[in-house]
GUVEXDO-285205 format. One record per residue (C-alpha): residue number from 0; residue in one letter; z, x, y. Coordinates in pm, 1 decimal. Layout:
REM GUVEXDO-285205
- nuba, miti, w, u, v
- NUM, A, Z, X, Y;
...
This chain:
REM GUVEXDO-285205
- nuba, miti, w, u, v
- 0, M, 59.5, 4105.7, 1530.5;
- 1, R, 100.0, 4307.0, 1849.3;
- 2, R, -198.0, 4265.8, 2081.0;
- 3, G, -308.2, 4494.9, 2359.4;
- 4, L, -320.3, 4378.5, 2718.9;
- 5, R, -663.1, 4258.5, 2810.7;
- 6, G, -606.9, 4264.3, 3182.1;
- 7, V, -321.7, 4368.6, 3410.9;
- 8, V, -379.4, 4347.2, 3787.3;
- 9, A, -128.6, 4506.1, 4027.1;
- 10, S, -120.5, 4456.3, 4402.4;
- 11, L, 92.5, 4651.5, 4653.5;
- 12, L, 247.6, 4550.8, 4983.2;
- 13, V, 503.4, 4741.6, 5194.4;
- 14, V, 763.3, 4482.1, 5289.9;
- 15, G, 1017.6, 4742.6, 5421.0;
- 16, T, 1389.0, 4764.3, 5402.6;
- 17, L, 1340.9, 5081.2, 5611.3;
- 18, A, 1142.7, 5111.5, 5931.1;
- 19, V, 780.3, 5177.6, 5843.4;
- 20, A, 502.1, 5265.4, 6081.7;
- 21, D, 201.2, 5039.7, 6105.5;
- 22, D, -27.1, 5311.8, 5969.3;
- 23, A, 200.0, 5393.3, 5671.6;
- 24, V, 3.8, 5358.8, 5345.8;
- 25, T, 60.4, 5445.3, 4983.4;
- 26, T, -154.5, 5482.0, 4673.6;
- 27, L, -76.7, 5424.9, 4306.5;
- 28, L, -101.0, 5767.0, 4144.5;
- 29, Q, 7.3, 5682.0, 3792.2;
- 30, P, -46.6, 5330.0, 3655.7;
- 31, S, 175.3, 5194.2, 3378.3;
- 32, P, 6.8, 4902.9, 3198.7;
- 33, A, 233.9, 4641.4, 3040.9;
- 34, A, 201.0, 4562.7, 2672.2;
- 35, W, 125.2, 4204.7, 2574.3;
- 36, P, 451.3, 4047.6, 2446.5;
- 37, E, 449.0, 3977.9, 2077.3;
- 38, D, 418.2, 3606.5, 1987.7;
- 39, A, 388.3, 3512.2, 2357.4;
- 40, G, 155.3, 3235.0, 2460.9;
- 41, G, -21.9, 3149.1, 2782.8;
- 42, G, 11.9, 3406.8, 3059.8;
- 43, G, 84.1, 3430.2, 3430.3;
- 44, D, 214.5, 3659.6, 3705.8;
- 45, V, 538.0, 3856.4, 3715.5;
- 46, E, 629.4, 3929.5, 4078.3;
- 47, L, 846.6, 4240.5, 4127.3;
- 48, L, 1016.8, 4422.6, 4417.6;
- 49, L, 1014.2, 4797.3, 4352.1;
- 50, T, 1243.0, 5039.7, 4535.6;
- 51, V, 1043.9, 5365.3, 4547.8;
- 52, D, 1211.7, 5693.2, 4650.2;
- 53, A, 1066.3, 5961.9, 4877.5;
- 54, K, 896.7, 6124.8, 4578.1;
- 55, G, 708.0, 5807.3, 4488.9;
- 56, R, 908.2, 5723.2, 4175.2;
- 57, V, 1061.2, 5383.3, 4097.6;
- 58, M, 1437.7, 5377.1, 4150.8;
- 59, S, 1508.5, 5007.9, 4081.8;
- 60, V, 1322.2, 4685.3, 4002.2;
- 61, E, 1402.5, 4326.9, 4107.1;
- 62, V, 1224.4, 4026.1, 3951.6;
- 63, Q, 1106.4, 3764.1, 4200.1;
- 64, S, 927.9, 3526.0, 3963.2;
- 65, S, 805.8, 3521.0, 3602.5;
- 66, P, 636.9, 3275.9, 3361.1;
- 67, G, 886.9, 3360.4, 3087.8;
- 68, E, 1138.3, 3605.0, 2943.2;
- 69, P, 888.7, 3791.1, 2716.3;
- 70, F, 667.9, 3867.8, 3019.3;
- 71, T, 970.4, 3970.3, 3228.1;
- 72, A, 1084.2, 4221.3, 2966.5;
- 73, A, 734.6, 4367.7, 2931.7;
- 74, A, 691.3, 4401.4, 3309.6;
- 75, L, 1033.9, 4565.0, 3363.1;
- 76, S, 968.9, 4816.5, 3087.5;
- 77, A, 627.2, 4908.7, 3224.6;
- 78, A, 732.1, 4927.5, 3592.9;
- 79, E, 963.2, 5222.7, 3525.5;
- 80, G, 658.7, 5441.4, 3460.5;
- 81, L, 478.6, 5370.0, 3789.1;
- 82, V, 430.6, 5662.9, 4030.0;
- 83, F, 312.0, 5618.9, 4393.2;
- 84, E, 201.2, 5854.4, 4663.5;
- 85, P, 503.5, 5906.6, 4891.8;
- 86, V, 500.5, 5706.1, 5214.8;
- 87, I, 496.4, 5933.3, 5519.4;
- 88, L, 677.7, 5811.8, 5831.5;
- 89, D, 729.2, 6027.8, 6144.7;
- 90, G, 611.6, 6333.8, 5956.5;
- 91, G, 842.3, 6292.4, 5656.4;
- 92, A, 848.3, 6105.7, 5322.5;
- 93, V, 1071.7, 5796.9, 5312.0;
- 94, A, 1190.5, 5545.5, 5052.3;
- 95, V, 1027.4, 5204.7, 5066.7;
- 96, V, 1031.0, 4866.7, 4894.7;
- 97, L, 699.9, 4756.8, 4742.2;
- 98, A, 591.5, 4417.8, 4616.6;
- 99, Y, 414.3, 4463.9, 4283.5;
- 100, R, 252.9, 4206.3, 4059.2;
- 101, Y, 171.9, 4218.2, 3687.7;
- 102, H, -91.7, 3962.6, 3597.4;
- 103, F, -82.6, 3878.1, 3226.8;
- 104, M, -403.3, 3733.6, 3089.0;
- 105, S, -399.0, 3616.1, 2727.9;
- 106, P, -616.2, 3850.5, 2523.9;
- 107, A, -906.1, 3705.9, 2333.6;
- 108, R, -811.8, 3659.2, 1972.4;
- 109, P, -995.9, 3928.2, 1773.9;
- 110, E, -1209.4, 3800.8, 1494.4;
- 111, D, -1068.5, 3910.3, 1163.1;
- 112, A, -1355.4, 4038.9, 953.1;
- 113, G, -1178.4, 3913.2, 643.1;
- 114, L, -1098.8, 3567.4, 785.6;
- 115, K, -1202.9, 3293.6, 545.8;
- 116, T, -1298.9, 2961.9, 699.0;
- 117, A, -1373.2, 2609.8, 583.7;
- 118, R, -1521.2, 2301.0, 747.0;
- 119, I, -1390.5, 1948.0, 796.6;
- 120, V, -1658.9, 1684.7, 853.5;
- 121, G, -1562.9, 1324.4, 904.2;
- 122, K, -1526.7, 1009.3, 1107.6;
- 123, V, -1243.5, 852.1, 1308.4;
- 124, M, -1201.7, 474.2, 1299.5;
- 125, T, -948.4, 213.9, 1409.3;
- 126, K, -709.6, 82.5, 1144.8;
- 127, G, -777.6, -272.3, 1032.4;
- 128, T, -1126.5, -284.1, 1185.0;
- 129, R, -1465.4, -122.3, 1142.3;
- 130, D, -1457.4, 8.9, 1501.5;
- 131, V, -1537.7, 376.4, 1541.8;
- 132, V, -1330.4, 586.2, 1783.6;
- 133, S, -1538.9, 798.2, 2018.2;
- 134, L, -1406.6, 1084.4, 2232.7;
- 135, A, -1113.3, 1140.0, 1994.0;
- 136, Q, -971.0, 1492.3, 1994.4;
- 137, I, -932.8, 1667.1, 1657.2;
- 138, S, -739.8, 1994.5, 1642.1;
- 139, L, -482.2, 2182.1, 1437.1;
- 140, S, -126.0, 2095.3, 1533.2;
- 141, D, -19.4, 2461.9, 1541.4;
- 142, G, -276.3, 2533.5, 1817.7;
- 143, G, -478.8, 2850.8, 1864.3;
- 144, H, -793.4, 2714.6, 1703.1;
- 145, P, -1107.1, 2542.1, 1833.3;
- 146, S, -1091.1, 2166.3, 1862.1;
- 147, A, -1358.8, 1903.4, 1813.5;
- 148, E, -1443.8, 1572.2, 1978.2;
- 149, T, -1593.3, 1267.7, 1810.0;
- 150, D, -1935.0, 1148.9, 1922.7;
- 151, A, -2047.8, 792.8, 1995.2;
- 152, E, -2049.6, 720.0, 1619.3;
- 153, G, -1696.7, 854.6, 1573.2;
- 154, C, -1820.1, 1160.9, 1382.2;
- 155, F, -1699.1, 1518.4, 1419.9;
- 156, T, -1721.3, 1866.0, 1265.3;
- 157, L, -1436.7, 2119.6, 1282.9;
- 158, E, -1435.5, 2480.4, 1163.2;
- 159, V, -1087.2, 2573.7, 1038.3;
- 160, P, -921.7, 2862.5, 854.8;
- 161, A, -876.3, 2816.0, 481.6;
- 162, G, -535.2, 2709.1, 353.0;
- 163, E, -288.3, 2426.9, 412.0;
- 164, L, -345.0, 2265.3, 752.0;
- 165, R, -202.7, 1990.8, 971.7;
- 166, V, -491.0, 1815.7, 1147.1;
- 167, E, -390.3, 1630.1, 1463.1;
- 168, V, -603.2, 1337.9, 1584.8;
- 169, T, -548.8, 1182.4, 1928.0;
- 170, A, -747.3, 919.5, 2116.2;
- 171, S, -699.2, 692.6, 2414.8;
- 172, G, -549.4, 356.7, 2318.1;
- 173, H, -441.9, 481.9, 1974.0;
- 174, T, -130.0, 634.4, 1823.9;
- 175, R, -147.1, 1006.7, 1750.7;
- 176, R, -156.2, 1095.3, 1380.0;
- 177, V, -126.9, 1416.9, 1182.3;
- 178, F, -307.6, 1452.1, 847.6;
- 179, K, -225.0, 1718.9, 589.4;
- 180, E, -525.6, 1892.6, 437.1;
- 181, K, -570.7, 2184.3, 198.5;
- 182, L, -905.0, 2365.9, 196.3;
- 183, A, -1037.1, 2665.5, 6.5;
- 184, A, -1256.2, 2929.0, 167.9;
- 185, G, -1608.2, 2797.3, 216.0;
- 186, Q, -1511.7, 2438.4, 124.8;
- 187, R, -1665.3, 2143.5, 310.6;
- 188, L, -1426.2, 1846.7, 316.5;
- 189, E, -1550.8, 1502.8, 419.7;
- 190, V, -1276.2, 1272.2, 546.2;
- 191, L, -1218.0, 935.2, 709.1;
- 192, Y, -926.6, 926.7, 954.8;
- 193, R, -792.5, 592.7, 1077.2;
- 194, L, -580.7, 555.9, 1391.0;
- 195, E, -352.1, 265.7, 1467.7;
- 196, P, -427.4, 95.1, 1802.6;
- 197, T, -145.4, 79.4, 2057.0;
- 198, F, -217.8, -291.3, 2106.0;
- 199, A, -386.7, -565.2, 1903.5;
- 200, R, -597.6, -860.3, 2007.0;
- 201, L, -454.5, -1194.0, 1894.9;
- 202, Y, -658.3, -1438.7, 1688.7;
- 203, E, -898.7, -1168.5, 1579.3;
- 204, T, -1067.3, -1201.0, 1241.7;
- 205, V, -1166.0, -877.6, 1073.2;
- 206, V, -1455.7, -879.9, 828.2;
- 207, R, -1467.7, -570.2, 608.9;
- 208, G, -1791.3, -446.9, 463.7;
- 209, Q, -1849.7, -195.3, 187.3;
- 210, T, -1986.4, 147.6, 266.7;
- 211, D, -2179.8, 379.6, 43.4;
- 212, R, -1917.5, 572.5, -149.9;
- 213, A, -2141.1, 878.8, -145.7;
- 214, E, -2066.6, 930.7, 225.0;
- 215, L, -1713.1, 1058.3, 161.3;
- 216, S, -1561.9, 1274.9, -111.8;
- 217, R, -1216.1, 1129.1, -45.6;
- 218, V, -1076.0, 808.1, 102.4;
- 219, T, -710.4, 812.7, 211.7;
- 220, L, -513.2, 494.1, 271.8;
- 221, A, -160.5, 494.5, 415.8;
- 222, G, 88.8, 280.3, 605.8;
- 223, A, -19.9, -76.1, 672.2;
- 224, E, -347.5, -20.7, 487.1;
- 225, V, -168.1, 2.2, 151.6;
- 226, H, 128.4, -228.3, 217.3;
- 227, E, -28.4, -513.8, 415.3;
- 228, A, -383.8, -547.2, 283.1;
- 229, A, -485.6, -907.7, 223.7;
- 230, G, -497.2, -1020.3, -136.9;
- 231, T, -263.6, -751.5, -272.7;
- 232, G, 71.1, -925.6, -236.9;
- 233, G, 215.2, -615.5, -68.3;
- 234, Q, 151.4, -398.5, -376.3;
- 235, P, -15.5, -67.7, -276.7;
- 236, L, -176.0, -3.1, -614.8;
- 237, R, -368.2, -332.1, -589.0;
- 238, V, -548.4, -192.8, -283.4;
- 239, V, -738.4, 23.1, -530.6;
- 240, M, -933.6, -282.5, -651.0;
- 241, L, -1066.5, -333.7, -294.4;
- 242, L, -1207.8, 18.8, -253.6;
- 243, P, -1584.9, 71.9, -237.0;
- 244, G, -1728.4, 171.6, -571.6;
- 245, V, -1434.1, 34.6, -776.1;
- 246, V, -1511.3, -235.0, -1033.1;
- 247, T, -1330.6, -403.3, -1324.0;
- 248, P, -1462.0, -431.5, -1681.9;
- 249, A, -1383.7, -806.4, -1690.7;
- 250, S, -1320.5, -1076.0, -1434.6;
- 251, G, -948.7, -1118.0, -1362.4;
- 252, L, -857.8, -790.1, -1533.4;
- 253, S, -690.2, -540.4, -1297.0;
- 254, Y, -818.5, -224.7, -1459.2;
- 255, P, -1004.8, -18.2, -1195.7;
- 256, L, -1316.8, 172.2, -1291.8;
- 257, V, -1533.5, 388.9, -1070.7;
- 258, R, -1885.0, 250.5, -1075.4;
- 259, G, -2118.7, 457.6, -1291.9;
- 260, S, -1850.9, 626.6, -1508.2;
- 261, L, -1692.5, 548.8, -1845.2;
- 262, P, -1349.7, 375.9, -1855.5;
- 263, A, -1179.7, 685.2, -1996.0;
- 264, A, -1330.8, 899.0, -1719.8;
- 265, T, -1120.2, 737.2, -1444.8;
- 266, G, -778.8, 898.5, -1392.5;
- 267, F, -462.3, 743.7, -1244.6;
- 268, F, -191.4, 974.4, -1104.9;
- 269, L, 150.0, 943.0, -939.4;
- 270, D, 231.7, 1259.4, -744.9;
- 271, G, 0.7, 1456.9, -970.5;
- 272, V, 140.5, 1315.1, -1298.7;
- 273, R, -110.0, 1112.7, -1497.3;
- 274, M, -38.5, 746.8, -1579.1;
- 275, P, -214.3, 545.6, -1852.5;
- 276, Q, -215.9, 222.4, -1647.7;
- 277, L, -146.8, 89.5, -1298.0;
- 278, Y, -50.9, -272.3, -1375.5;
- 279, H, 159.7, -453.9, -1633.5;
- 280, L, -64.4, -590.1, -1908.3;
- 281, M, -356.9, -471.0, -1691.7;
- 282, A, -339.5, -792.6, -1490.1;
- 283, A, 13.1, -856.1, -1360.9;
- 284, S, 217.8, -666.7, -1100.7;
- 285, S, 194.0, -290.4, -1048.7;
- 286, V, 411.9, -53.6, -1253.3;
- 287, V, 544.5, 129.1, -941.0;
- 288, H, 763.3, -24.1, -666.8;
- 289, A, 571.5, -80.8, -342.4;
- 290, D, 814.9, 118.5, -123.2;
- 291, F, 801.0, 411.2, -366.1;
- 292, I, 440.6, 481.6, -259.0;
- 293, D, 341.4, 630.0, 76.1;
- 294, R, -28.9, 708.3, 39.5;
- 295, I, -324.3, 657.4, -193.0;
- 296, D, -608.3, 909.3, -223.3;
- 297, F, -930.4, 790.1, -383.2;
- 298, Y, -1188.5, 1040.1, -506.2;
- 299, P, -1510.5, 867.2, -620.1;
- 300, A, -1630.0, 1198.0, -766.1;
- 301, N, -1565.8, 1573.7, -760.5;
- 302, A, -1186.6, 1542.2, -758.0;
- 303, P, -977.9, 1857.8, -694.3;
- 304, T, -905.3, 2077.9, -994.5;
- 305, K, -532.8, 1994.1, -979.1;
- 306, Y, -617.5, 1660.7, -1144.2;
- 307, G, -757.3, 1832.5, -1451.8;
- 308, R, -1088.9, 1772.3, -1621.6;
- 309, I, -1169.8, 1427.8, -1483.3;
- 310, S, -1542.2, 1357.0, -1490.0;
- 311, G, -1519.6, 1020.0, -1314.9;
- 312, G, -1310.5, 902.8, -1021.3;
- 313, V, -946.3, 974.1, -945.1;
- 314, I, -689.7, 736.9, -793.8;
- 315, G, -386.0, 935.0, -682.7;
- 316, A, -71.5, 769.4, -543.8;
- 317, Q, 165.0, 991.9, -343.3;
- 318, V, 541.6, 931.7, -350.4;
- 319, A, 698.2, 842.1, -13.8;
- 320, K, 924.7, 1096.1, 153.9;
- 321, P, 1290.4, 993.5, 111.7;
- 322, H, 1500.2, 884.8, 410.1;
- 323, D, 1782.6, 1127.8, 483.5;
- 324, D, 1969.0, 948.5, 763.1;
- 325, R, 2156.9, 674.5, 574.2;
- 326, I, 2152.9, 457.0, 264.8;
- 327, H, 1847.9, 228.9, 234.7;
- 328, A, 1808.3, -61.4, -7.2;
- 329, T, 1556.7, -342.6, -64.1;
- 330, I, 1587.9, -626.8, -314.1;
- 331, A, 1332.8, -900.6, -387.8;
- 332, V, 1390.7, -1191.9, -623.9;
- 333, D, 1150.0, -1467.7, -719.9;
- 334, L, 1117.2, -1722.1, -997.0;
- 335, L, 990.0, -1482.0, -1264.3;
- 336, Q, 1063.9, -1129.8, -1146.2;
- 337, S, 1311.5, -916.2, -950.5;
- 338, N, 1264.0, -569.4, -806.9;
- 339, A, 1484.7, -332.5, -607.4;
- 340, L, 1484.3, 11.7, -444.5;
- 341, V, 1785.4, 218.8, -332.1;
- 342, E, 1779.7, 549.4, -139.8;
- 343, L, 2100.5, 753.5, -131.0;
- 344, P, 2110.3, 1073.2, 81.6;
- 345, I, 2402.4, 1314.1, 29.6;
- 346, A, 2403.9, 1537.1, 337.0;
- 347, S, 2691.5, 1759.6, 219.5;
- 348, T, 2494.5, 1884.4, -82.1;
- 349, G, 2139.0, 1843.6, 51.2;
- 350, T, 2059.0, 1585.3, -215.9;
- 351, N, 1836.5, 1275.0, -193.4;
- 352, I, 1839.4, 1016.4, -472.6;
- 353, T, 1591.0, 727.9, -498.0;
- 354, L, 1605.8, 461.0, -770.4;
- 355, A, 1361.7, 171.7, -807.8;
- 356, G, 1241.2, -71.9, -1068.0;
- 357, S, 1154.0, -425.3, -1161.6;
- 358, V, 1225.2, -662.6, -1448.9;
- 359, N, 1036.4, -973.8, -1549.2;
- 360, Y, 1252.4, -1248.3, -1701.3;
- 361, A, 972.3, -1484.4, -1798.1;
- 362, G, 1067.4, -1410.5, -2160.3;
- 363, W, 1410.7, -1562.1, -2106.7;
- 364, L, 1255.8, -1877.8, -1966.8;
- 365, L, 1012.2, -1894.9, -2258.2;
- 366, G, 1302.5, -1852.5, -2500.2;
- 367, A, 1493.5, -2137.4, -2336.0;
- 368, L, 1189.3, -2363.0, -2350.3;
- 369, S, 1132.6, -2271.1, -2714.4;
- 370, A, 1494.3, -2360.9, -2794.9;
- 371, A, 1431.2, -2698.0, -2633.9;
- 372, N, 1130.3, -2747.1, -2868.9;
- 373, A, 882.9, -2721.7, -2582.4;
- 374, F, 640.9, -2538.7, -2811.8;
- 375, E, 516.7, -2653.7, -3149.2;
- 376, G, 461.8, -2400.3, -3418.3;
- 377, A, 421.8, -2089.3, -3204.0;
- 378, R, 651.6, -1939.2, -2938.1;
- 379, P, 516.2, -1731.0, -2646.9;
- 380, V, 681.0, -1390.0, -2607.8;
- 381, F, 683.7, -1179.8, -2294.9;
- 382, E, 907.9, -889.3, -2192.4;
- 383, S, 826.8, -647.7, -1909.0;
- 384, Y, 1002.8, -388.2, -1693.7;
- 385, D, 937.6, -63.7, -1505.9;
- 386, Y, 1151.6, 204.5, -1341.5;
- 387, Q, 1118.6, 500.5, -1104.5;
- 388, A, 1375.0, 769.7, -1022.0;
- 389, R, 1354.5, 1071.3, -796.8;
- 390, V, 1617.2, 1337.7, -721.8;
- 391, E, 1547.6, 1604.0, -458.6;
- 392, Q, 1784.3, 1897.6, -411.4;
- 393, K, 1766.6, 2167.5, -143.3;
- 394, V, 1808.4, 2516.6, -289.9;
- 395, G, 1825.0, 2776.4, -12.6;
- 396, R, 1491.6, 2768.8, 168.7;
- 397, G, 1328.6, 2592.9, -124.5;
- 398, S, 1373.8, 2265.2, -307.6;
- 399, L, 1397.4, 2122.8, -658.0;
- 400, R, 1262.9, 1777.4, -746.5;
- 401, L, 1298.9, 1561.9, -1056.2;
- 402, L, 1066.7, 1259.8, -1091.4;
- 403, A, 1093.0, 1011.3, -1377.5;
- 404, F, 907.6, 681.8, -1419.2;
- 405, G, 789.5, 448.5, -1689.3;
- 406, S, 682.6, 99.3, -1790.5;
- 407, S, 715.9, -133.5, -2088.6;
- 408, D, 527.7, -451.3, -2185.5;
- 409, Y, 573.6, -667.3, -2494.1;
- 410, A, 376.0, -991.1, -2509.4;
- 411, G, 208.4, -1229.9, -2748.2;
- 412, V, 260.4, -1538.4, -2962.2;
- 413, R, 505.1, -1550.9, -3254.7;
- 414, D, 494.1, -1803.7, -3540.4;
- 415, N, 803.7, -2017.6, -3490.9;
- 416, D, 814.5, -2228.6, -3809.0;
- 417, D, 687.6, -1985.3, -4074.8;
- 418, E, 448.3, -2253.5, -4190.1;
- 419, V, 145.0, -2159.5, -4391.8;
- 420, G, -133.6, -2067.7, -4157.9;
- 421, G, 94.4, -1987.1, -3861.6;
- 422, V, -39.8, -1700.5, -3654.1;
- 423, T, 158.8, -1417.8, -3492.7;
- 424, I, -8.5, -1193.9, -3234.8;
- 425, L, 205.8, -935.3, -3053.8;
- 426, G, 96.3, -651.7, -2824.6;
- 427, T, 301.4, -353.6, -2704.2;
- 428, S, 231.6, -106.1, -2423.0;
- 429, R, 487.1, 153.7, -2307.4;
- 430, F, 484.8, 489.1, -2129.9;
- 431, H, 745.6, 729.8, -1988.6;
- 432, R, 708.4, 1042.0, -1772.4;
- 433, I, 948.1, 1316.4, -1654.0;
- 434, D, 828.6, 1575.4, -1401.5;
- 435, L, 1032.6, 1874.0, -1272.2;
- 436, R, 906.7, 2090.0, -984.0;
- 437, A, 1049.0, 2374.1, -774.2;
- 438, Q, 911.5, 2499.1, -441.4;
- 439, Q, 1001.4, 2826.2, -268.7;
- 440, P, 850.0, 2964.7, 56.0;
- 441, I, 713.1, 3315.4, 0.8;
- 442, G, 559.3, 3491.0, 297.7;
- 443, P, 296.1, 3268.3, 462.0;
- 444, G, 269.5, 3037.8, 159.8;
- 445, I, 475.7, 2830.8, -81.7;
- 446, L, 522.8, 2903.9, -451.8;
- 447, E, 538.7, 2591.8, -667.9;
- 448, V, 621.8, 2583.2, -1037.7;
- 449, G, 674.0, 2280.9, -1252.7;
- 450, S, 646.3, 2112.5, -1587.5;
- 451, W, 627.3, 1756.7, -1712.6;
- 452, V, 660.5, 1571.0, -2041.2;
- 453, G, 554.0, 1222.9, -2135.0;
- 454, W, 532.5, 970.8, -2412.8;
- 455, E, 322.8, 658.6, -2447.4;
- 456, T, 239.3, 403.6, -2713.5;
- 457, M, 9.5, 104.7, -2753.7;
- 458, G, 9.0, -129.2, -3050.5;
- 459, M, -79.3, -473.0, -3180.5;
- 460, T, 50.3, -684.6, -3468.2;
- 461, L, -154.2, -964.3, -3626.1;
- 462, G, -18.6, -1186.8, -3902.6;
- 463, V, -66.7, -1521.7, -4077.1;
- 464, S, 243.0, -1697.4, -4219.8;
- 465, G, 249.7, -1782.8, -4588.0;
- 466, T, -7.3, -1516.5, -4679.0;
- 467, D, -18.3, -1142.9, -4723.6;
- 468, N, -263.3, -1113.5, -4435.9;
- 469, K, -80.2, -896.8, -4186.8;
- 470, M, -224.6, -612.4, -3987.2;
- 471, T, -34.2, -375.7, -3761.2;
- 472, G, -197.1, -120.4, -3538.2;
- 473, E, -16.3, 122.9, -3312.5;
- 474, S, -104.5, 448.9, -3144.8;
- 475, A, 147.3, 681.7, -2982.0;
- 476, K, 97.3, 1003.8, -2792.8;
- 477, E, 339.2, 1264.6, -2667.9;
- 478, L, 217.2, 1476.4, -2376.1;
């Protein structure tokens, strides 16, 4: 948008390349205001030397100093229209050289009557502690908007325009961070921002307390908070069980529920795609590789509409951005399970491929023990694996992304001798998801279209050897 010049101040001084009498004076007869350069920021003075002919018109212009090329161009264009009263010397008009200054002052941004605003209200704290950060500066990273400063309790309020924003938080002794937010007009978003300290005190014990979950409508955990939290074994999804307001229906069962809501009312999502479970057999390791997850958003209530009709809480895991500099790979092997992640960037085609997964080989060990007659009558059965795959492809200014992930569990006890009265109990839990999305910048926004399909099944088989008593139950759902 082209903005008019709020203030242009010009000053004149005869510096003389011709002899000029001490009483020679001149007056600006016709001003020529400079237009404010489009998309220019800041301001400053453009110092010019004007060669003015005997008729008072500008013959040539020489730039002495300028704060930038846009201001120089605006000043040169405007200076050609200046007209001065001719300088009289010894009874006749003479040409002179004048020093002339254009002072550019940034115009006040006009208030758009149709501008829709929102409000961010929150607190800034130090990562890994309960220390609040006072005097932190909160602003939008693109500039041009009011900023806010946290008070002694670390709290702040910031009025922002509606839309997708990048909120920048800086504070002394902490690393600067940028948080992505999306607000609708008139929305009030309550947040908790955590900054990483630039140094840490050794031998410090941190005691975490629970806060009232009603204070915030969203809790975001990222970085070390999801990968290094005590008691999680480096698995980000297990951090969910430590969040305020999250409980489990039974001791030892890793099935998170938001306090006060029904089990079916809590939703689990990976990059916006719903998952039926977060952990193998609801108690073992998580169904998504740790390095595949970058951030976890927890909504105790009133989750955004993009998560569908969820009446309880929402736990949303966000997929990590792929590395595009070189191949990355991680492999972990232990006594019962192995997992791996590989990232393959292809710069020539603008493609990024990420593959991850884990397999549990406890079933093989149980089979070997059963063959060695370690079990009498019944043989334990356990098979488990999960996988994740992501392919991102640049298409012009936009991008195309394919995300696929799934999990399978098969566990129980099988009658080994087919004796009368032998019991077989087998449980099955599987799910698979495929999500395809395309993004294309259009004007000031981004158009996103996508579709996903999924399939899941849960079942149980109960039987008694030597009798007709056998019951099989299984439920499957295609989404």
